[in-house]
C-alpha positions in Angstrom: -14.9 13.4 114.0 -14.0 15.0 111.1 -13.7 18.4 110.4 -13.8 20.2 107.1 -11.1 20.1 104.6 -8.7 22.5 105.8 -8.3 24.1 101.8 -11.7 24.3 101.9 -12.1 28.6 102.0 -8.8 28.7 99.7 -10.6 26.9 97.2 -13.4 28.7 97.2 -11.5 32.0 97.2 -10.1 31.0 93.9 -13.2 29.5 92.3 -14.2 33.4 93.2 -11.1 34.5 91.2 -11.2 32.3 88.3 -14.6 32.0 87.7 -14.7 29.7 84.6 -14.9 26.5 83.0 -11.7 26.0 81.8 -10.2 26.9 85.2 -12.3 24.2 86.7 -11.1 21.5 84.3 -7.5 22.3 85.4 -8.4 22.2 88.9 -11.5 19.3 88.6 -8.5 16.9 91.1 -8.7 19.9 93.7 -12.4 20.3 93.5 -12.8 16.8 94.3 -10.9 16.6 97.0 -12.7 19.2 98.8 -16.3 17.6 97.6 -14.8 14.3 99.2 -14.3 16.5 102.6 -17.9 17.9 102.5 -19.0 14.2 101.6 -17.1 13.1 105.2 -18.6 16.4 106.9 -22.1 16.1 105.5 -21.3 12.1 107.3 -19.7 13.5 110.6 -23.0 15.6 111.0 -25.3 13.1 110.4 -23.8 11.1 113.2 -23.3 13.8 115.5 -27.2 14.8 115.3 -28.7 10.9 115.3 -27.3 11.7 119.2 -30.1 13.9 119.8 -32.8 12.5 116.9 -33.3 9.3 115.4 -31.7 10.6 112.0 -33.4 9.1 108.8 -29.2 7.7 107.9 -28.9 8.0 104.1 -26.0 8.9 102.1 -24.1 11.8 103.1 -24.1 12.5 98.8 -27.2 13.7 98.9 -27.0 16.5 101.6 -24.5 18.3 98.8 -25.8 21.0 96.7 -24.8 21.2 93.2 -21.6 23.6 93.0 -23.3 24.5 88.9 -25.4 27.5 89.1 -28.6 27.3 87.0 -28.6 29.8 84.2 -31.0 28.4 82.1 -32.9 31.8 83.1 -30.1 33.7 84.5 -27.4 33.1 81.8 -25.6 36.1 82.8 -24.5 34.0 86.3 -21.0 32.6 86.6 -20.8 29.1 85.6 -20.1 28.2 89.4 -21.5 28.8 92.7 -18.9 30.6 95.2 -20.1 28.5 98.2 -20.7 25.0 99.5 -24.2 23.8 101.0 -25.2 21.2 102.9 -28.6 20.1 103.4 -29.0 18.1 106.3 -32.1 16.0 105.9 -33.4 14.6 109.1 -36.5 12.9 108.1 -35.1 12.4 104.6 -36.4 14.2 101.6 -39.8 16.2 101.3 -39.2 17.5 104.8 -37.0 20.4 106.4 -33.3 20.1 105.8 -31.2 21.8 108.4 -29.2 23.5 105.9 -25.6 24.9 106.6 -23.6 27.7 104.5 -20.2 27.5 104.1 -18.6 30.5 102.3 -15.5 32.8 103.3 -16.6 35.1 105.8 -20.1 34.2 105.4 -21.0 31.1 107.6 -24.5 30.2 108.8 -27.7 27.6 109.7 -30.9 28.3 108.5 -34.4 26.0 108.6 -37.8 27.1 107.6 -39.8 28.4 104.7 -37.8 30.8 102.3 -40.4 32.0 99.8 -42.5 28.7 99.7 -45.0 28.4 97.3 -48.8 29.4 97.7 -50.2 26.4 98.5 -47.4 25.3 101.5 -47.6 29.2 102.7 -51.9 28.6 103.0 -51.0 25.4 105.0 -48.8 26.9 107.8 -50.9 30.0 108.0 -53.9 27.2 108.3 -52.0 25.7 111.2 -50.7 29.2 112.6 -54.1 29.8 113.5 -55.2 26.7 115.0 -51.6 26.4 116.9 -49.8 29.9 117.3 -49.6 29.2 120.7 -47.3 26.4 120.0 -45.4 28.3 118.3 -45.2 31.6 120.4 -43.8 28.8 122.8 -40.8 27.8 120.8 -40.0 30.8 119.9 -39.3 31.4 123.5 -38.3 28.4 124.5 -34.6 30.0 126.5 -32.5 27.3 124.6 -34.0 28.4 121.7 -33.5 32.2 122.2 -30.1 31.3 122.9 -29.1 30.1 119.5 -31.6 32.0 116.8 -32.7 34.8 118.7 -36.2 35.2 117.3 -37.8 33.8 113.9 -36.8 35.9 110.9 -38.6 36.7 107.5 -40.3 38.9 104.9 -43.6 40.3 106.5 -46.9 41.3 104.8 -47.5 44.7 106.2 -51.7 44.2 106.8 -53.6 40.8 107.6 -53.1 38.3 104.9 -56.4 37.2 103.1 -58.9 35.4 105.2 -57.5 36.6 108.4 -58.5 39.6 110.8 -56.1 42.4 111.6 -57.0 41.6 115.4 -55.7 37.9 115.5 -54.4 36.6 118.1 -51.3 35.5 116.2 -51.7 38.2 113.7 -47.6 38.5 113.9 -46.9 35.2 113.1 -49.6 35.0 109.9 -48.4 37.8 108.4 -44.8 36.4 107.6 -44.0 35.5 104.2 -41.3 33.5 104.7 -40.9 31.5 108.4 -37.1 31.0 109.1 -34.3 30.8 111.8 -30.7 31.5 111.5 -27.4 31.5 113.2 -24.2 33.1 112.0 -21.2 30.8 112.7 -17.1 32.0 112.8 -15.9 30.8 109.8 -13.1 28.6 111.5 -15.3 26.9 113.9 -15.9 24.9 110.7 -12.5 23.4 111.0 -12.7 22.3 115.3 -14.6 19.7 117.0 -15.8 22.6 119.7 -17.3 23.7 116.5 -19.3 20.6 115.6 -20.2 20.9 119.1 -22.3 24.5 118.5 -23.7 22.9 115.1 -25.1 19.7 117.2 -26.4 22.2 119.7 -28.0 24.5 117.1 -29.3 21.4 115.5 -31.1 20.7 119.0 -32.5 23.7 119.4 -34.0 23.7 115.9 -35.8 20.5 116.7 -39.3 21.7 117.9 -39.4 24.1 114.8 -38.5 22.0 112.7 -41.4 19.9 113.9 -43.9 22.4 113.3 -42.6 23.4 110.0 -42.6 19.4 108.8 -46.5 19.1 109.9 -47.2 21.9 107.4 -45.6 20.8 104.6 -47.4 17.1 105.6 -50.8 18.9 105.1 -50.1 20.2 101.9 
């Protein structure tokens, strides 16, 4: 199994210190080598995840996020992001992604709905209103709690419009974002033990991803 390219963090550190088009142009071959390593790593994750879930197999290049910052509305941003990100699409595009953030001293897994559009947030709340007990059970599952602890995300201080403050699932309904996250040791990305840890975290997230996907599919 292929682990992450050993120079990945060194490249990102150098990019952070020299974030310019001139530097990137001069180091294009180095960047391409790091990118090829990410593709290999994404493919390894896809094969590993397929052992616990019937993955929608696709070109792992499609898991990679762009290194360029979108400066159309934020022209003050530097030209390039100083992290890499992989978005594993277990069921193909359009449904929940298993996100892996790769940055020196900041490596984490994330799944869920972050700043969802109003229509999707409403669909999630409608689903929680009738199946909140299922979502509570997911959060209390020992394998889930061991990896993720509890649900995260910004919440309303009061009940959302259309719901009573004494609704049995009000704590879930108050979520504006509904996500789960797990921090990883940066060095874990370079070991087979780390790959196993990510695979186990993916498996623990599956019931939560199913719930999120049901909300997405209803929109």
